N, C-alpha and C positions, 0 to 999 in steps of 0.2 A: 504493500500500500504506500510505501515511501517513494518508490521509483517515479510515480507520476509527479510528485513534488519537484523532483530534479528537472523534469521537462517544463512544468508550469512556471518555475521560478525564472527561467529565461524569458518566457512569453509575458509574464506578469511583472517581472522586475523586482522580485523580493529576494532576500537572502535566506539561506537555509542553514540553521545552526542546530546541531545535535547536542543534547546534554545526555551523557551516557556513562555507563560503567566500562565501555570498551568491549573487549571480548567477554563472552559468557561461558564458552565451553573449553577454551584452551587451558591445558594443564601447564604448570610451572615447567619451563625448560623444553616443552614440546615444540618441535619445529614444523608441525602440521596443524592446519586449521580445519575445524569442522566446516561443513557446507554453510551452516548458518553464520559462523564467524567470518568466513570468506566473503559472504554477502555484506556483513556489517563493515568489514574492512573497505570494500568498494564504496559503500555509502559514505563512510567517514572521509575517504579520499576525495569524493566528489562534493562534499559539503563545503560551504563557505567558511565554516568554523566548527570546531568540536570542543565542547567543554567536558572534561572528565571529572569524576568524583574525587580522584586523588592522583598523586604523582605516579604511583605504581601502575595504575591503569593506563595512564598516558605512556609510560615507558614501555609497557607491553606492546602497545600499538606501534610506537616509534621503532621498535625492533623490526617491524615489518615494513614500515614506510620510509624510514630515514627521517631526518629532521623536517619539521613543518612549522611554518609561521602561523598556521591557522589552528593549531592545537593548543588548548589552554587547560589549566587545572582550576577548578572552582575556587574563587578567592577565599571563601571561608575554610577551605581545606588547607590553605597555606598559612593563613594569618591566625596565629595562636596568641598574639599579644593581648587580645581582648580578655584572656583569662589571667593575665598577670595581676591585675588589681584584685580579683576575687582570691587568687592564690595567696597574695601577700596578707590579705585579711584572714584567710583560713589558716595560714601557717602560724599565725599568732594565737590561734584558738586550739585548745586541747580537743582531740577527737571525741572524747567522752562528753565534753561540754556541748559539742555540736550535736551529738546524738540526743542528748537531753533536750536541746532546743527543738529538734525535729520530732520528738516524742518516741524515740527508739530506746529499747532497753537491752536488747541482746545483739549478737552478731548479725549484721545485715548484708544480704546479697541484693545487689541492684541489677535490675534488668532494664536495659535502655534500648528503645527502638520502636518502630511502628508495629502495631499488633495486627499482623496479617497472617494468613494461612501458610504462605511460603516460608515463614520464619519458624513454623511449628511451635508457636507459643502455647498451644493447647496441651503441650507436654509439661508445662510449668506446674500445674497442680500435682501431678505425680512426682515430679522432681522435688517439689517443696515438702511433700509428705515424707519422702525418703530422707531428705535433709533433716526434718524434724525428728525422725527416729534416732538420729545420731547427735543432733544439737537441738534439744527441746526449746531452748531460748531463741532460736534463729528467727529472723524476720526477713520478709521478702518485700522489696519495694519495686514496683513496675512503673517506669516512666515512659509513657507513649500512649498514643491514641490509635484508633483504627477500627475496622469492622469487627474484630474479635474482643473489643474491650468489654462489651456487655456479657458475652458468654464467659469470659474470664472472671468477671465480678460474681456471676452466679456460681461458678465452680469453686471460688474461694470464700463464699458466703459463710461457711461454717468455721473459717479460720480466725474470724474476729479481727483484732488489731494486729495480728501477726503478719498479715498481708495488707499492703497499702498500694492501691492503684491511683496514681496522681493524675492520670491523663497526660497530655503533652505539656512539656514545660519549655518555653522558648526564652525565658529570662536566664542569661548566662550565670548571673550571680546566684540565683536560686538553684539552678542545676548543679553548679559547682559545689554547693553545700551538700547535696545528696551524694555526689560522687566522693567528696572528701570523707563523708561519714561511713561509706561502705567498706566492708572487709574484702569484698570481691564484686566484680561487675561482669555481667554477661551482655554481649551485644550480638544477638542472633542475626545472621544474614547481613545484608547491607544496612548501614545506618544512614538514612537520608539526610539531606541538608536542611 
């Protein structure tokens, strides 16, 4: 469905920019492309510009195309200076104090990402029950929104305050507090921008 856009852009005079993960099927170090990735490569070469989710994805494609002035990495994937201020503030605070502020009492596992089927987030209830067998005080915080947010809330209903679903958090300072308080963080699949 994208090929007609390549033809129409010349006739209608618009530019075509892809925002992409790059290859989907290529394995690390593999010098062969699947048919789908070969098509993606042709589309990326033909586009006016390509924005990649991160530098690694861009490098994977550049290994096939050579250098390109029309390939870019998403700006917020490069710029981490926005987290310096929250880090300085958090660094001065004891983790236990931050946990109290957030209403946490035990070890906390943070899950960060969009709540969609591709990320297999519906495995989290079983994962958490297994974790609680070993660490009864464990808490699970899920930051993200998406179509599976309501089913997850229902699946965790019996867990009470041991599981917190915050929905999506876009405020860097607030998100930084949750990350700082966590003992471990899971980011299933791609984490979107």
